Backbone as CSV, one residue per row, in Angstrom:
resi,resn,N_x,N_y,N_z,CA_x,CA_y,CA_z,C_x,C_y,C_z
1,MET,-1.261,-21.833,94.146,-1.252,-22.021,92.712,-1.745,-20.795,91.983
2,SER,-2.840,-20.265,92.471,-3.422,-19.133,91.761,-2.495,-17.924,91.777
3,ARG,-1.710,-17.802,92.845,-0.798,-16.675,92.918,0.265,-16.763,91.813
4,ASN,0.870,-17.935,91.594,1.857,-18.122,90.530,1.249,-17.862,89.167
5,LYS,-0.006,-18.252,89.010,-0.676,-18.036,87.738,-0.756,-16.541,87.419
6,TYR,-1.054,-15.725,88.413,-1.185,-14.290,88.190,0.171,-13.621,87.948
7,ILE,1.205,-14.163,88.522,2.540,-13.598,88.312,3.032,-13.909,86.904
8,LYS,2.838,-15.133,86.425,3.343,-15.531,85.117,2.554,-14.901,83.979
9,THR,1.281,-14.723,84.124,0.454,-14.217,83.033,0.852,-12.813,82.607
10,PRO,0.999,-11.856,83.502,1.410,-10.517,83.050,2.788,-10.530,82.386
11,LEU,3.709,-11.372,82.850,5.029,-11.455,82.261,4.948,-11.983,80.829
12,LYS,4.134,-13.018,80.604,3.963,-13.546,79.254,3.351,-12.494,78.350
13,GLN,2.371,-11.745,78.842,1.754,-10.702,78.028,2.759,-9.597,77.709
14,TRP,3.591,-9.269,78.676,4.595,-8.238,78.465,5.584,-8.668,77.383
15,ASN,6.033,-9.953,77.398,6.938,-10.468,76.376,6.283,-10.422,75.005
16,ARG,4.997,-10.724,74.920,4.294,-10.661,73.642,4.242,-9.227,73.134
17,ARG,4.026,-8.286,74.019,3.975,-6.879,73.605,5.310,-6.439,73.010
18,ILE,6.410,-6.844,73.627,7.724,-6.500,73.093,7.906,-7.120,71.720
19,TYR,7.527,-8.379,71.573,7.637,-9.064,70.287,6.824,-8.331,69.226
20,TYR,5.594,-7.964,69.544,4.743,-7.284,68.569,5.286,-5.905,68.221
21,LYS,5.839,-5.198,69.184,6.420,-3.880,68.900,7.620,-4.008,67.964
22,ARG,8.470,-5.000,68.210,9.629,-5.209,67.342,9.181,-5.591,65.938
23,PHE,8.207,-6.503,65.863,7.695,-6.925,64.571,7.066,-5.749,63.832
24,TYR,6.290,-4.927,64.555,5.640,-3.765,63.949,6.692,-2.770,63.442
25,GLY,7.756,-2.546,64.204,8.828,-1.641,63.776,9.526,-2.138,62.519
26,LEU,9.807,-3.444,62.469,10.426,-4.024,61.288,9.501,-3.924,60.090
27,LEU,8.234,-4.191,60.295,7.247,-4.111,59.221,7.149,-2.683,58.682
28,CYS,7.151,-1.695,59.558,7.092,-0.286,59.131,8.339,0.087,58.321
29,THR,9.502,-0.389,58.739,10.738,-0.112,58.004,10.688,-0.703,56.606
30,ILE,10.233,-1.937,56.497,10.133,-2.580,55.185,9.130,-1.852,54.306
31,MET,8.001,-1.473,54.859,6.984,-0.756,54.081,7.515,0.593,53.613
32,ALA,8.233,1.303,54.466,8.795,2.604,54.090,9.797,2.439,52.954
33,PHE,10.581,1.376,52.997,11.556,1.114,51.943,10.862,0.940,50.593
34,PHE,9.764,0.177,50.579,9.068,-0.055,49.316,8.254,1.152,48.857
35,VAL,7.708,1.903,49.784,6.904,3.070,49.409,7.802,4.210,48.937
36,MET,8.863,4.510,49.687,9.731,5.642,49.359,10.870,5.241,48.441
37,GLY,11.170,3.973,48.339,12.256,3.513,47.482,13.559,3.430,48.250
38,ALA,14.509,2.766,47.631,15.834,2.630,48.224,16.541,3.976,48.205
39,PRO,17.537,4.169,49.084,18.302,5.409,49.023,18.868,5.619,47.627
40,GLN,18.864,6.852,47.165,19.296,7.165,45.806,20.798,7.101,45.676
41,VAL,21.255,6.429,44.647,22.682,6.401,44.338,23.071,7.798,43.887
42,GLY,24.172,8.288,44.410,24.620,9.608,44.019,24.206,10.685,45.007
43,ALA,23.624,10.316,46.138,23.281,11.291,47.157,24.272,11.138,48.298
44,SER,24.836,12.248,48.750,25.782,12.194,49.855,25.017,12.031,51.155
45,SER,25.748,11.844,52.252,25.115,11.633,53.543,24.301,12.838,53.987
46,ASP,24.645,14.029,53.498,23.865,15.214,53.867,22.783,15.533,52.836
47,GLY,22.544,14.632,51.895,21.446,14.785,50.945,21.795,15.560,49.690
48,VAL,23.021,16.038,49.557,23.432,16.808,48.393,23.797,15.842,47.263
49,ALA,23.332,16.124,46.065,23.638,15.262,44.924,25.119,15.352,44.580
50,VAL,25.724,14.208,44.285,27.129,14.162,43.886,27.228,13.440,42.550
51,PRO,28.238,13.797,41.729,28.398,13.102,40.447,28.639,11.606,40.664
52,THR,27.994,10.796,39.844,28.091,9.343,39.958,28.535,8.760,38.630
53,GLU,29.412,7.784,38.697,29.880,7.075,37.510,29.614,5.589,37.715
54,VAL,28.912,4.979,36.780,28.651,3.539,36.807,29.545,2.898,35.756
55,ILE,30.393,1.974,36.183,31.380,1.354,35.300,31.097,-0.143,35.227
56,GLU,30.917,-0.617,34.018,30.688,-2.050,33.815,31.988,-2.806,34.069
57,LEU,31.887,-3.920,34.760,33.044,-4.776,35.026,32.977,-6.010,34.143
58,GLN,34.136,-6.480,33.716,34.213,-7.713,32.953,34.796,-8.787,33.863
59,GLU,34.092,-9.910,33.953,34.579,-11.010,34.782,35.470,-11.911,33.940
60,LYS,36.676,-12.126,34.437,37.623,-13.008,33.762,38.119,-14.006,34.797
61,GLY,37.813,-15.258,34.578,38.189,-16.262,35.562,37.192,-16.254,36.703
62,THR,37.578,-16.863,37.786,36.690,-16.976,38.936,36.823,-15.749,39.825
63,ASP,35.769,-14.969,39.922,35.697,-13.818,40.825,36.827,-12.804,40.626
64,VAL,37.276,-12.626,39.402,38.252,-11.601,39.080,37.582,-10.643,38.103
65,PHE,37.549,-9.344,38.471,36.836,-8.360,37.671,37.795,-7.288,37.169
66,TYR,37.557,-6.860,35.930,38.379,-5.843,35.280,37.501,-4.697,34.802
67,LEU,38.104,-3.507,34.711,37.424,-2.354,34.152,38.370,-1.616,33.226
68,SER,37.798,-0.868,32.310,38.595,-0.062,31.389,38.846,1.303,31.989
69,ALA,40.019,1.829,31.723,40.394,3.147,32.221,41.263,3.823,31.177
70,LYS,41.560,5.073,31.451,42.467,5.843,30.595,43.478,6.505,31.521
71,MET,44.770,6.334,31.200,45.830,6.978,31.975,46.590,7.904,31.055
72,GLY,46.560,9.183,31.381,47.230,10.152,30.539,46.673,10.085,29.131
73,VAL,47.536,9.863,28.163,47.113,9.778,26.768,46.830,8.337,26.357
74,LYS,47.130,7.376,27.217,46.936,5.952,26.909,45.481,5.578,27.204
75,ALA,44.734,5.283,26.155,43.327,4.889,26.311,43.229,3.372,26.480
76,ASN,42.116,2.943,27.051,41.802,1.522,27.218,42.858,0.728,27.969
77,VAL,43.200,1.202,29.132,44.064,0.446,30.031,43.148,-0.467,30.830
78,GLU,43.474,-1.738,30.896,42.665,-2.684,31.652,43.192,-2.759,33.078
79,LEU,42.307,-2.486,34.064,42.679,-2.542,35.473,41.903,-3.643,36.164
80,MET,42.593,-4.435,36.965,41.924,-5.431,37.784,41.448,-4.738,39.067
81,LEU,40.192,-4.933,39.429,39.649,-4.359,40.656,40.123,-5.190,41.832
82,ASP,40.845,-4.549,42.765,41.383,-5.263,43.926,41.301,-4.354,45.148
83,THR,40.248,-4.532,45.939,40.075,-3.699,47.134,41.058,-4.091,48.234
84,GLY,41.809,-5.172,48.043,42.830,-5.565,49.002,44.178,-4.936,48.713
85,SER,44.291,-4.253,47.580,45.533,-3.583,47.220,45.488,-2.139,47.713
86,GLY,46.521,-1.718,48.392,46.550,-0.354,48.911,46.813,0.695,47.849
87,TYR,47.456,0.297,46.754,47.848,1.256,45.721,47.325,0.846,44.352
88,LEU,47.150,1.854,43.519,47.054,1.620,42.087,48.406,1.031,41.703
89,ALA,48.415,-0.071,40.979,49.667,-0.703,40.573,49.681,-0.824,39.056
90,ILE,50.793,-0.412,38.470,50.934,-0.505,37.013,52.214,-1.269,36.695
91,ASN,52.277,-1.810,35.478,53.478,-2.544,35.083,54.483,-1.595,34.423
92,GLU,55.683,-2.092,34.219,56.758,-1.272,33.659,56.474,-0.809,32.239
93,ALA,55.811,-1.643,31.455,55.506,-1.262,30.071,54.578,-0.039,30.040
94,LEU,53.562,-0.040,30.878,52.652,1.109,30.936,53.376,2.334,31.482
95,LEU,54.233,2.144,32.478,55.007,3.264,33.021,55.858,3.906,31.930
96,ASP,56.512,3.100,31.100,57.348,3.641,30.029,56.532,4.506,29.074
97,GLU,55.331,4.053,28.728,54.462,4.842,27.839,54.054,6.154,28.503
98,LEU,53.739,6.095,29.788,53.328,7.305,30.504,54.493,8.290,30.642
99,LYS,55.690,7.780,30.923,56.860,8.661,31.032,57.177,9.307,29.690
100,ASP,57.044,8.557,28.600,57.296,9.113,27.263,56.337,10.255,26.948
101,GLY,55.119,10.175,27.461,54.127,11.228,27.238,54.171,12.329,28.289
102,GLY,55.141,12.261,29.214,55.252,13.284,30.258,54.140,13.206,31.295
103,MET,53.540,12.023,31.471,52.385,11.869,32.360,52.732,11.189,33.682
104,ALA,54.004,10.821,33.910,54.401,10.133,35.138,55.710,10.709,35.656
105,THR,55.750,10.997,36.962,56.971,11.501,37.587,57.255,10.686,38.849
106,TYR,58.544,10.383,39.052,58.963,9.592,40.209,58.700,10.372,41.498
107,GLN,58.179,9.673,42.538,57.911,10.292,43.835,58.811,9.738,44.935
108,ARG,58.828,8.399,45.071,59.557,7.759,46.172,59.532,6.240,45.965
109,SER,60.181,5.525,46.873,60.105,4.063,46.900,59.429,3.652,48.201
110,ILE,58.702,2.550,48.148,58.052,2.018,49.343,58.329,0.530,49.438
111,ARG,58.176,-0.011,50.633,58.226,-1.458,50.820,56.792,-1.949,50.755
112,ALA,56.523,-2.826,49.807,55.160,-3.294,49.577,55.071,-4.795,49.784
113,ARG,53.993,-5.224,50.436,53.723,-6.650,50.584,52.894,-7.087,49.391
114,LEU,53.408,-8.015,48.624,52.740,-8.492,47.423,51.734,-9.587,47.770
115,ALA,50.909,-9.949,46.813,49.855,-10.945,47.028,50.423,-12.289,47.474
116,ASN,51.643,-12.620,47.050,52.236,-13.902,47.438,52.882,-13.853,48.824
117,GLY,52.803,-12.696,49.506,53.327,-12.557,50.858,54.722,-11.968,50.935
118,SER,55.425,-11.901,49.817,56.780,-11.350,49.832,56.736,-9.828,49.961
119,VAL,57.800,-9.277,50.511,57.922,-7.825,50.668,59.035,-7.343,49.749
120,LYS,58.708,-6.359,48.905,59.693,-5.838,47.955,59.658,-4.322,47.958
121,LYS,60.795,-3.747,47.626,60.876,-2.300,47.464,60.414,-1.970,46.046
122,VAL,59.407,-1.102,45.930,58.868,-0.746,44.612,58.823,0.777,44.478
123,PRO,59.077,1.271,43.275,58.986,2.722,43.060,57.533,3.169,42.954
124,VAL,57.279,4.402,43.377,55.950,5.011,43.266,56.078,6.229,42.361
125,TYR,55.228,6.276,41.344,55.187,7.383,40.400,53.849,8.085,40.520
126,ARG,53.862,9.394,40.285,52.617,10.158,40.253,52.139,10.234,38.811
127,ILE,50.914,9.750,38.584,50.287,9.769,37.263,49.431,11.031,37.199
128,SER,49.627,11.831,36.160,48.956,13.136,36.110,47.442,13.029,35.995
129,GLN,46.934,12.001,35.311,45.475,11.896,35.180,45.057,10.454,34.943
130,LEU,44.041,10.032,35.675,43.436,8.714,35.516,41.951,8.931,35.314
131,THR,41.395,8.343,34.248,39.959,8.447,33.978,39.359,7.059,34.082
132,LEU,38.388,6.925,34.986,37.676,5.667,35.160,36.318,5.780,34.491
133,GLY,35.941,4.748,33.757,34.671,4.795,33.047,34.719,5.847,31.961
134,LYS,33.584,6.541,31.786,33.498,7.545,30.726,33.804,8.950,31.202
135,GLY,33.888,9.153,32.519,34.105,10.528,32.932,34.490,10.764,34.369
136,CYS,34.966,9.779,35.094,35.412,9.987,36.469,36.913,10.242,36.424
137,ILE,37.295,11.501,36.626,38.691,11.920,36.444,39.353,12.130,37.800
138,ILE,40.536,11.528,37.958,41.329,11.703,39.170,42.688,12.231,38.733
139,HIS,43.089,13.356,39.307,44.372,13.971,38.968,45.427,13.602,39.999
140,ASN,46.661,13.499,39.544,47.829,13.325,40.412,47.671,12.160,41.377
141,VAL,47.472,10.994,40.820,47.301,9.790,41.639,48.613,9.000,41.666
142,ASP,48.952,8.467,42.837,50.175,7.690,42.984,49.955,6.257,42.518
143,ALA,50.959,5.701,41.860,50.905,4.326,41.371,52.208,3.614,41.704
144,ALA,52.100,2.452,42.316,53.265,1.596,42.539,53.557,0.877,41.229
145,VAL,54.826,0.713,40.926,55.217,0.090,39.660,55.761,-1.305,39.939
146,LEU,55.132,-2.298,39.285,55.546,-3.684,39.443,56.355,-4.114,38.229
147,ARG,57.332,-4.976,38.452,58.228,-5.418,37.378,57.508,-6.252,36.333
148,GLY,58.037,-6.181,35.129,57.546,-7.024,34.044,56.221,-6.546,33.484
149,LYS,55.495,-7.479,32.909,54.211,-7.156,32.287,53.061,-7.712,33.127
150,THR,53.115,-7.494,34.425,52.048,-7.946,35.311,50.781,-7.154,35.027
151,ARG,49.672,-7.614,35.561,48.423,-6.880,35.330,48.405,-5.586,36.129
152,ASN,47.700,-4.622,35.595,47.527,-3.334,36.254,46.360,-3.474,37.236
153,ILE,46.496,-2.847,38.412,45.534,-3.054,39.493,44.973,-1.724,39.966
154,LEU,43.653,-1.663,40.099,42.990,-0.511,40.718,42.904,-0.781,42.203
155,GLY,43.638,0.002,42.996,43.694,-0.217,44.441,42.928,0.836,45.232
156,LEU,42.997,0.707,46.538,42.218,1.569,47.432,42.653,3.023,47.429
157,ASN,43.904,3.342,47.106,44.290,4.754,47.117,43.479,5.556,46.102
158,VAL,42.990,4.906,45.045,42.118,5.581,44.080,40.684,5.586,44.591
159,LEU,40.197,4.434,45.036,38.804,4.322,45.477,38.516,5.193,46.700
160,LYS,39.507,5.388,47.562,39.311,6.227,48.752,39.137,7.699,48.417
161,GLN,39.462,8.099,47.199,39.277,9.493,46.812,37.831,9.793,46.438
162,MET,37.028,8.760,46.300,35.603,8.945,46.029,34.883,9.174,47.355
163,GLU,33.710,9.792,47.284,32.910,9.922,48.503,32.480,8.541,48.977
164,SER,32.082,7.692,48.022,31.746,6.304,48.324,31.830,5.503,47.038
165,PHE,31.919,4.185,47.196,31.885,3.302,46.036,31.174,2.023,46.440
166,SER,30.628,1.343,45.436,30.017,0.047,45.697,30.267,-0.859,44.506
167,VAL,30.294,-2.150,44.782,30.481,-3.153,43.750,29.260,-4.050,43.771
168,SER,28.673,-4.277,42.601,27.572,-5.230,42.507,27.979,-6.325,41.533
169,PHE,27.350,-7.474,41.666,27.780,-8.616,40.876,26.743,-9.095,39.865
170,ASN,25.522,-8.597,39.957,24.499,-9.035,39.010,23.679,-7.841,38.572
171,PRO,24.054,-7.076,37.580,25.212,-7.263,36.704,26.481,-6.755,37.380
172,PRO,27.646,-7.245,36.934,28.899,-6.789,37.536,29.185,-5.330,37.176
173,ARG,29.284,-4.482,38.206,29.577,-3.070,37.962,30.147,-2.423,39.215
174,LEU,30.864,-1.339,38.982,31.443,-0.522,40.042,30.758,0.831,39.980
175,VAL,30.202,1.282,41.102,29.537,2.579,41.165,30.393,3.496,42.028
176,LEU,30.814,4.622,41.437,31.651,5.607,42.134,30.833,6.865,42.364
177,ASN,30.732,7.302,43.598,30.032,8.539,43.939,31.046,9.601,44.332
178,GLY,30.864,10.791,43.804,31.759,11.889,44.130,32.897,12.049,43.156
179,CYS,32.697,11.616,41.925,33.724,11.763,40.889,33.767,13.201,40.400
180,GLN,34.927,13.594,39.917,35.048,14.867,39.216,34.621,14.607,37.787
181,ALA,33.637,15.315,37.326,33.172,15.150,35.955,34.132,15.828,34.984
182,ALA,34.165,15.338,33.760,35.013,15.930,32.731,34.647,17.395,32.548
183,GLY,35.649,18.248,32.485,35.404,19.667,32.263,35.341,20.498,33.532
184,GLN,35.282,19.883,34.709,35.262,20.670,35.938,36.663,21.173,36.228
185,LEU,36.734,22.328,36.888,38.031,22.925,37.192,38.631,22.373,38.474
186,VAL,37.806,21.905,39.390,38.299,21.395,40.668,38.922,20.036,40.443
187,SER,40.099,19.808,41.011,40.744,18.514,40.835,40.806,17.779,42.165
188,VAL,40.819,16.456,42.085,41.019,15.601,43.256,42.486,15.244,43.259
189,THR,43.175,15.556,44.335,44.617,15.325,44.387,44.924,14.214,45.371
190,ALA,45.764,13.289,44.961,46.177,12.166,45.825,47.045,12.690,46.951
191,GLN,46.955,12.034,48.078,47.776,12.397,49.235,49.072,11.642,49.206
């Protein structure tokens, strides 16, 4: 009996030591977070500051968020935020306004899977300039054109041009890191 007692006791102590080390490590991480603060928004992975744009989102309906943008000379274009959409999508009415202002040129046609599951051939136009928020400028971005007066959609081809982005819901906002600020000479070009 005594032999089993000596074998089990060191094992139980060893398990407690592991538990305490894990707990101590977690506690140190939490304390460091509160003492040093959360990682700063607008800092790249290598610690270099990058331009950041915070854009307020408007909630319309259940879990549907919109933001204001400017395309070419057309101010206050309402875009629905959709991270499931591969492309910026605009309707024909907006395309006509952009073409009249010389801000959209035809690129190609693609086969696109729509939200309802259907696959359709849609034209893709290059928009010369898209401004998100008050100063996040993206040049030469591709936009798929949907028939009729459907809603305009901000898709991943735009968001992927940022260094990073995040969406928060309380308050609803979109944070873009790595935007080109107004007045800079360097442009972000869509692929």
